[in-house]
TORDO-575791 format. One record per atom (N, C-alpha, C): atom name; y, x, z. Coordinates in steps of 0.001 Angstrom, whole numbers. Atoms other than C-alpha are relative to their C-alpha. Layout:
   name         v         u         w
     CA         Y         X         Z
...
//
This chain:
   name         v         u         w
      N       112       261     -1440
     CA     59637      4981    121439
      C      1317       357       681
      N     -1262      -259      -674
     CA     62789      4653    123556
      C      -249       819      1256
      N       120      -790     -1220
     CA     63503      6736    126617
      C      -668      -818      1089
      N       557       846     -1047
     CA     62614      3760    128885
      C     -1501      -194      -183
      N      1412       251       272
     CA     59212      3375    127191
      C      -864      1243       132
      N       767     -1218      -113
     CA     58192      7011    127588
      C      -775        55      1312
      N       734      -245     -1230
     CA     55524      7978    130092
      C       723      1076       798
      N      -626     -1001      -852
     CA     56470     10196    133012
      C      -227      1404      -566
      N       263     -1343       523
     CA     54753     13236    131450
      C       805       271     -1263
      N      -829      -173      1197
     CA     56621     12647    128180
      C      1445       286       383
      N     -1376      -243      -452
     CA     59949     12455    130010
      C       126      1402       578
      N       -37     -1339      -582
     CA     59121     15599    131943
      C       -82      1071     -1076
      N        92      -963      1106
     CA     58140     17373    128740
      C      1365       176      -649
      N     -1350       -85       566
     CA     61569     16533    127316
      C       930       774       940
      N      -857      -679      -973
     CA     63208     17738    130540
      C      -278      1512         3
      N       350     -1424        22
     CA     61314     21048    130392
      C       548       666     -1251
      N      -584      -536      1232
     CA     62361     21566    126782
      C      1496       192       175
      N     -1445      -125      -237
     CA     65960     20945    127858
      C       294      1203       892
      N      -169     -1172      -855
     CA     65567     23584    130582
      C      -118      1276      -832
      N       199     -1177       854
     CA     64242     26076    128028
      C      1238       250      -845
      N     -1161      -157       877
     CA     67198     25411    125737
      C      1253       340       795
      N     -1222      -254      -774
     CA     69862     25365    128445
      C        16      1416       555
      N        82     -1374      -509
     CA     68617     28694    129798
      C      -161      1014     -1126
      N        78      -856      1185
     CA     68398     30067    126248
      C     -1218       932        39
      N      1232      -782       -47
     CA     64808     31210    126724
      C      -588       116     -1408
      N       564      -256      1330
     CA     63263     32766    123623
      C     -1514        38        81
      N      1459      -115         8
     CA     59598     32732    122551
      C      -455      1311       627
      N       521     -1170      -691
     CA     57620     35092    124758
      C       595       213      1377
      N      -616      -147     -1318
     CA     59941     34779    127759
      C      -640      -961       998
      N       664       770     -1043
     CA     58613     33456    131057
      C       828     -1212       416
      N      -605      1212      -535
     CA     59337     29943    132252
      C      -231        -6      1514
      N       201       117     -1442
     CA     59677     29038    135915
      C     -1415      -511       290
      N      1345       441      -369
     CA     56422     28352    137765
      C       -69     -1523        67
      N       183      1460       -94
     CA     54947     24835    137873
      C       576      -526      1305
      N      -521       438     -1305
     CA     55858     24637    141564
      C      1525       -56       -17
      N     -1467       -12        63
     CA     59475     25622    140918
      C       522     -1127      -884
      N      -410      1095       888
     CA     59737     23175    138030
      C      -152     -1349       701
      N       225      1261      -719
     CA     58284     20417    140220
      C      1125      -260       993
      N     -1122       163      -938
     CA     60938     21032    142885
      C      1285      -351      -750
      N     -1236       218       763
     CA     63670     21136    140260
      C        53     -1405      -586
      N        46      1310       644
     CA     62526     17909    138605
      C      -380     -1121       969
      N       299       969     -1062
     CA     61605     16201    141897
      C     -1261      -814      -316
      N      1294       633       250
     CA     57997     15463    140949
      C     -1085       896       592
      N      1097      -801      -539
     CA     54569     16720    141986
      C      -390      1108      -983
      N       435     -1112       848
     CA     53145     19989    140685
      C     -1037      -434     -1032
      N       959       444      1018
     CA     50129     18299    138997
      C       659      -765     -1149
      N      -693       747      1050
     CA     52540     16033    137094
      C       704       954      -957
      N      -626     -1015       851
     CA     54463     19062    135830
      C     -1047       676      -872
      N      1054      -651       771
     CA     51206     20697    134768
      C      -471      -877     -1157
      N       373       912      1087
     CA     50301     17602    132745
      C      1027        66     -1130
      N     -1055      -106      1007
     CA     53666     17810    130973
      C       -90      1329      -743
      N       123     -1314       639
     CA     53145     21524    130318
      C     -1177        37      -963
      N      1149        54       919
     CA     49713     20841    128790
      C       370      -749     -1274
      N      -479       731      1181
     CA     51392     18337    126478
      C       830       930      -896
      N      -823      -938       778
     CA     53898     21019    125423
      C      -846      1131      -577
      N       883     -1054       508
     CA     51122     23588    125047
      C      -681      -449     -1293
      N       700       515      1173
     CA     49406     21342    122484
      C       829       124     -1270
      N      -874      -126      1170
     CA     52420     21652    120180
      C       615      1391      -112
      N      -476     -1380       105
     CA     53067     25347    120818
      C      1360       252       600
      N     -1312      -194      -615
     CA     56277     24820    122775
      C      -103       985      1164
      N       241      -970     -1069
     CA     54819     26713    125736
      C     -1410       556      -168
      N      1329      -612       -51
     CA     51852     29016    126264
      C      -372       184      1463
      N       480      -136     -1368
     CA     49853     28807    129480
      C      -974      1169        41
      N       825     -1209       -71
     CA     48437     32242    130285
      C      -618        98      1386
      N       716        14     -1275
     CA     45783     32197    132977
      C       289      1258       801
      N      -266     -1122      -878
     CA     46754     34384    135900
      C      1340       667      -233
      N     -1283      -636       318
     CA     50126     35207    134374
      C      1166      -967       120
      N     -1080       970       -81
     CA     52208     32052    134100
      C       198      -758     -1287
      N      -344       805      1166
     CA     53913     29876    131520
      C      1106       692      -772
      N      -951      -696       857
     CA     55796     31334    128583
      C       453      -919     -1126
      N      -499       764      1135
     CA     57954     29872    125844
      C      -823       373     -1233
      N       808      -222      1195
     CA     55871     29462    122683
      C       847       -22     -1261
      N      -738       -50      1266
     CA     56817     29718    119013
      C       333     -1365      -575
      N      -162      1324       598
     CA     56817     25952    118466
      C      1177      -800       491
      N     -1106       741      -611
     CA     60037     25047    120257
      C       785      -817     -1019
      N      -815       698      1001
     CA     61955     24125    117093
      C      -814      -451     -1208
      N       857       381      1126
     CA     58957     23361    114876
      C         3     -1511      -176
      N       -55      1427       286
     CA     59213     19974    113179
      C     -1279      -527      -626
      N      1253       398       620
     CA     55880     19944    111375
      C     -1154       587       784
      N      1140      -443      -778
     CA     52551     20177    113170
      C     -1257       -27      -856
      N      1256       -57       742
     CA     49142     21140    111845
      C      -928     -1127       439
      N      1010      1008      -297
     CA     46443     18490    111638
      C     -1218       701       591
      N      1143      -691      -602
     CA     43709     19596    114091
      C     -1328      -395      -610
      N      1244       485       590
     CA     41119     17653    112065
      C       -60       277     -1499
      N        -3      -355      1413
     CA     41626     19406    108747
      C     -1407       326      -476
      N      1318      -372       530
     CA     38642     19961    106435
      C      -234      1503       133
      N       315     -1427      -146
     CA     36834     23326    106541
      C       774       855     -1002
      N      -670      -958       878
     CA     38491     26405    105054
      C      -947       370     -1147
      N       760      -413      1176
     CA     37298     27163    101520
      C       809      1034      -767
      N      -751      -940       822
     CA     38214     29791     98975
      C      1119      -725      -741
      N     -1039       755       711
     CA     40097     27101     97047
      C      1185      -322       907
      N     -1109       343      -894
     CA     42119     26096    100111
      C       831      1235       340
      N      -745     -1234      -252
     CA     43041     29735    100788
      C       829       367     -1224
      N      -743      -293      1235
     CA     44018     30268     97143
      C      1170      -964      -172
      N     -1088       985        71
     CA     46088     27080     97318
      C      1181       454       852
      N     -1064      -510      -855
     CA     48037     28582    100211
      C       714      1173      -672
      N      -621     -1159       662
     CA     48615     31848     98323
      C       861      -461     -1169
      N      -766       482      1153
     CA     49747     29941     95223
      C      1297      -676       432
      N     -1231       619      -523
     CA     52223     27904     97276
      C       988      1074       436
      N      -869     -1096      -437
     CA     53563     31115     98782
      C       599       741     -1198
      N      -520      -655      1206
     CA     53918     32602     95289
      C      1183      -764      -599
      N     -1125       800       494
     CA     56236     29742     94380
      C      1245       254       849
      N     -1130       -46      -923
     CA     58422     30145     97475
      C       512      1398       320
      N      -411     -1222      -677
     CA     58443     33664     98819
      C       682      1054      -865
      N      -769      -970       789
     CA     59541     35850     95889
      C      1487      -354       -80
      N     -1411       417        56
     CA     62730     33807     95540
      C       676       169      1351
      N      -545      -192     -1343
     CA     63220     33919     99311
      C       314      1473       233
      N      -241     -1442      -153
     CA     62904     37728     99211
      C      1278       416      -715
      N     -1230      -317       735
     CA     65625     37908     96565
      C      1229      -461       776
      N     -1123       512      -782
     CA     67908     35747     98695
      C       215       834      1265
      N      -115      -862     -1176
     CA     67133     37899    101735
      C       737      1290      -344
      N      -667     -1232       428
     CA     68249     40987     99788
      C      1487      -233      -244
      N     -1418       305       215
     CA     71517     39242     98948
      C       719      -244      1331
      N      -654       381     -1257
     CA     72216     37972    102485
      C       -32      1125      1040
      N       201     -1123      -923
     CA     70831     40793    104656
      C       642      -231      1374
      N      -510       290     -1338
     CA     71590     39183    108023
      C      -449      1125       939
      N       342     -1249      -709
     CA     71740     42290    110285
      C     -1062      -134      1082
      N       952       108     -1105
     CA     69899     41072    113386
      C     -1390      -397      -494
      N      1289       401       568
     CA     67173     39439    111278
      C      -638      1158      -752
      N       515     -1165       715
     CA     66830     42605    109193
      C      -665       964       973
      N       608      -858     -1015
     CA     66123     44579    112367
      C     -1367      -539       422
      N      1286       614      -353
     CA     63370     42109    113283
      C     -1018       175     -1120
      N       893      -192      1154
     CA     61929     42418    109770
      C      -584      1407         2
      N       462     -1389       -77
     CA     61722     46200    110158
      C     -1148       117       991
      N      1031       -50     -1028
     CA     59682     45716    113326
      C     -1260      -732      -439
      N      1147       812       410
     CA     57452     43005    111840
      C      -828       676     -1089
      N       736      -684      1064
     CA     56486     45271    108928
      C     -1185       770       550
      N      1073      -796      -595
     CA     54327     47290    111316
      C     -1198      -849       433
      N      1145       867      -312
     CA     52118     44245    112014
      C     -1189       327      -890
      N      1062      -246       970
     CA     50155     45249    108925
      C      -939      1115       436
      N       828     -1124      -433
     CA     48867     48365    110675
      C     -1079      -413       990
      N       919       440     -1048
     CA     47008     46332    113291
      C     -1042      -954      -577
      N      1041       886       510
     CA     43643     44822    112285
      C        32     -1345       714
      N        13      1314      -652
     CA     43357     41071    112951
      C     -1084       -73      1059
      N       958       198     -1087
     CA     41611     40153    116193
      C      -287     -1490       101
      N       408      1400       -36
     CA     39704     36874    115944
      C      1050      -854      -711
      N      -995       876       627
     CA     42256     34106    115294
      C      1387       184       603
      N     -1305      -291      -597
     CA     45178     35754    117105
      C       979       395     -1086
      N     -1020      -311       997
     CA     48323     35801    115006
      C      1117       823       614
      N     -1116      -797      -538
     CA     51240     38222    115335
      C      1087      -904       566
      N     -1095       775      -591
     CA     54126     37057    117507
      C      1074      -301     -1035
      N      -969       216      1069
     CA     56434     37498    114509
      C      -658       369     -1326
      N       626      -228      1301
     CA     54894     37087    111060
      C      1004       624      -954
      N      -896      -729       889
     CA     56357     39456    108476
      C       717      -930      -974
      N      -607       840      1033
     CA     56957     36760    105863
      C       941     -1058       591
      N      -972       861      -682
     CA     58641     34446    108389
      C      1264       805       309
      N     -1147      -870      -275
     CA     60844     37368    109422
      C       807       263     -1269
      N      -680      -208      1277
     CA     61640     37958    105746
      C       886     -1195      -335
      N      -796      1200       272
     CA     62801     34367    105330
      C      1207       -87       922
      N     -1113        44      -949
     CA     64977     34723    108436
      C      1159       867      -449
      N     -1059      -908       458
     CA     66919     37552    106746
      C       949      -709      -964
      N      -901       761       871
     CA     68345     34943    104342
      C      1138      -638       782
      N      -986       700      -808
     CA     70278     33447    107248
      C       -96     -1504      -124
      N       200      1439       198
     CA     69031     30019    106132
      C     -1152      -442       898
      N      1013       412      -950
     CA     67199     28448    109047
      C     -1075      -881      -593
      N       986       891       607
     CA     65502     25870    106865
      C     -1027       787      -808
      N       952      -817       739
     CA     63957     28529    104628
      C      -983       681       960
      N       889      -605      -990
     CA     62610     30352    107677
      C      -983     -1029       544
      N       843      1056      -547
     CA     61302     27072    109048
      C     -1060      -442     -1008
      N       968       399      1033
     CA     59626     26190    105736
      C     -1179       967       -52
      N      1083      -991        59
     CA     57666     29446    105629
      C      -830       -56      1267
      N       729        67     -1268
     CA     56776     29229    109311
      C      -887     -1240        53
      N       776      1243       -23
     CA     55643     25603    108939
      C     -1196        90      -938
      N      1104      -136       951
     CA     53539     26421    105881
      C     -1123       845       588
      N      1013      -882      -573
     CA     51752     29277    107643
      C      -631      -618      1244
      N       550       675     -1179
     CA     51344     27171    110782
      C      -955     -1112      -417
      N       835      1121       426
     CA     49963     24140    108962
      C     -1291       475      -672
      N      1197      -574       620
     CA     47529     26357    107063
      C      -399      1291       733
      N       233     -1211      -793
     CA     46945     28805    109919
      C     -1404       556      -204
      N      1365      -509       173
     CA     43189     28998    109368
      C      -154       723     -1331
      N        18      -695      1285
     CA     43679     29904    105729
      C       728      1342       103
      N      -741     -1245      -170
     CA     46265     32496    106748
      C      -827      1038       753
      N       889      -914      -725
     CA     43772     34007    109189
      C     -1044       587      -945
      N       951      -503       997
     CA     41248     34267    106339
      C       646      1069      -876
      N      -711      -986       819
     CA     43856     36106    104290
      C        93      1329       749
      N      -131     -1243      -765
     CA     44447     38620    107083
      C     -1329       730       129
      N      1313      -636      -108
     CA     40723     39252    107369
      C      -458       579     -1340
      N       486      -445      1305
     CA     40207     39677    103632
      C       896      1045      -660
      N      -902     -1036       510
     CA     43267     41720    102770
      C        19      1102      1050
      N       254      -862     -1145
     CA     41958     44460    105011
      C       371      1464      -213
      N      -495     -1369       177
     CA     43503     47612    103517
      C      1325       110       755
      N     -1168         2      -872
     CA     45905     48117    106417
      C      1104       930      -487
      N     -1015      -951       478
     CA     47638     51188    104954
      C       735      -550     -1220
      N      -638       567      1193
     CA     48258     49455    101632
      C       922     -1157       380
      N      -796      1142      -437
     CA     49491     46285    103338
      C      1304       486       634
      N     -1183      -538      -667
     CA     51865     48322    105481
      C       963       626     -1004
      N      -851      -640      1012
     CA     53135     50347    102515
      C       751     -1042      -821
      N      -654      1055       779
     CA     53850     47161    100563
      C      1095      -682       815
      N     -1028       580      -861
     CA     55694     45671    103523
      C      1222       909        98
      N     -1116      -935      -126
     CA     57797     48826    103897
      C       826        36     -1293
      N      -733        34      1274
     CA     58698     48741    100180
      C       875     -1238       -86
      N      -773      1248        13
     CA     59815     45129    100539
      C      1209       128       922
      N     -1109      -189      -954
     CA     61904     45985    103608
      C      1084       881      -609
      N      -983      -926       584
     CA     63571     48882    101772
      C       820      -689     -1083
      N      -717       704      1071
     CA     64444     46693     98770
      C       990     -1002       574
      N      -891       972      -642
     CA     65908     44002    101025
      C      1168       723       663
      N     -1048      -757      -697
     CA     67827     46542    103116
      C      1028       573      -975
      N      -891      -598       996
     CA     69277     48123     99950
      C       679     -1040      -885
      N      -639      1057       784
     CA     70306     44750     98511
      C      -533      -120     -1416
      N       613        51      1338
     CA     67941     45062     95514
      C      -760     -1312      -156
      N       588      1340        30
     CA     67306     41354     94964
      C     -1149      -108     -1000
      N      1045       102      1020
     CA     65322     41645     91713
      C     -1248       774       410
      N      1136      -819      -424
     CA     63144     44421     93126
      C      -732      -664      1162
      N       637       682     -1132
     CA     62506     42528     96369
      C      -853     -1164      -484
      N       755      1131       550
     CA     61434     39465     94389
      C     -1277       483      -682
      N      1158      -534       713
     CA     59114     41539     92215
      C     -1050       534       971
      N       940      -595      -956
     CA     57556     43395     95164
      C      -770     -1070       769
      N       688      1072      -725
     CA     56771     40192     97046
      C      -997      -694      -919
      N       933       633       944
     CA     55216     38664     93932
      C     -1245       868      -196
      N      1140      -909       185
     CA     53024     41731     93354
      C      -869        24      1257
      N       715         1     -1281
     CA     52074     41775     97046
      C      -886     -1242       116
      N       757      1241      -118
     CA     50986     38129     96983
      C     -1092       -94     -1063
      N      1039        -8      1036
     CA     49120     38575     93699
      C     -1156       911       416
      N      1058      -874      -515
     CA     47201     41451     95310
      C      -839      -738      1041
      N       703       806      -999
     CA     46325     39163     98205
      C      -879     -1032      -694
      N       769      1015       710
     CA     45213     36471     95768
      C     -1266       592      -618
      N      1148      -656       617
     CA     42935     38904     93944
      C     -1059       325      1052
      N       950      -332     -1064
     CA     41358     40005     97243
      C      -737     -1247       479
      N       625      1259      -443
     CA     40706     36384     98275
      C      -977      -492     -1063
      N       843       509      1081
     CA     39289     35419     94872
      C     -1282       810      -166
      N      1151      -890       217
     CA     36885     38369     94925
      C     -1114      -196      1019
      N       999       110     -1047
     CA     35079     37388     98113
      C      -307     -1467       308
      N       343      1363      -411
     CA     33140     34239     99064
      C       468      -285      1422
      N      -417       414     -1329
     CA     34252     32292    102122
      C      -990     -1038       509
      N       920       966      -597
     CA     31822     30524    104416
      C     -1234      -260      -827
      N      1222       150       766
     CA     28824     31146    102193
      C       204      -490     -1413
      N      -267       439      1360
     CA     30572     29987     99033
      C      -192      1141      -978
      N        90     -1008      1065
     CA     29963     31818     95780
      C      1183      -152      -944
//
């Protein structure tokens, strides 16, 4: 679809994304109000709200009732989850863990070799997510394993892990509910962080593999949705 063929709300959505990027707004930061955006873009407030709802559907913004509009985690996401996916099963959750076992140990080793400083600091913070029990289907603002991929300094690797967890978000939520030993999860995350921080590539790879195998065992041991 060319620019001329776009609807007004689609054009406005593109304009709002450009505002977010030009102002260097990061996920979690507040966007201007709908009224201010309408004045800036010379359109009506309801038209801006329609564009914002379009962006909300892809995670580019988050509309928080009574609080305002915030930049969401989907600004640079290229792959979107299918909202009409089949129900979550134990097999579909195990499939996600197995895919992660292929990717993430090698990513951990690369993270230990690269150790991008600012990303390493974010990883340290994300490790503490494990201490907080999952609440319904709410996901952490920064997922530990996405933060781990970011330490490689390779944006595509970070994006791959983020896209995988986003596309299989319901399976990932099941994992968080079933791997419920918070102290153990946190301890394993801290061990991974230490190995990456110390540049121990082989150890980081091994720790992530053991961590994911523990998750797999926990998922395999429990039925999901009445399955045996």
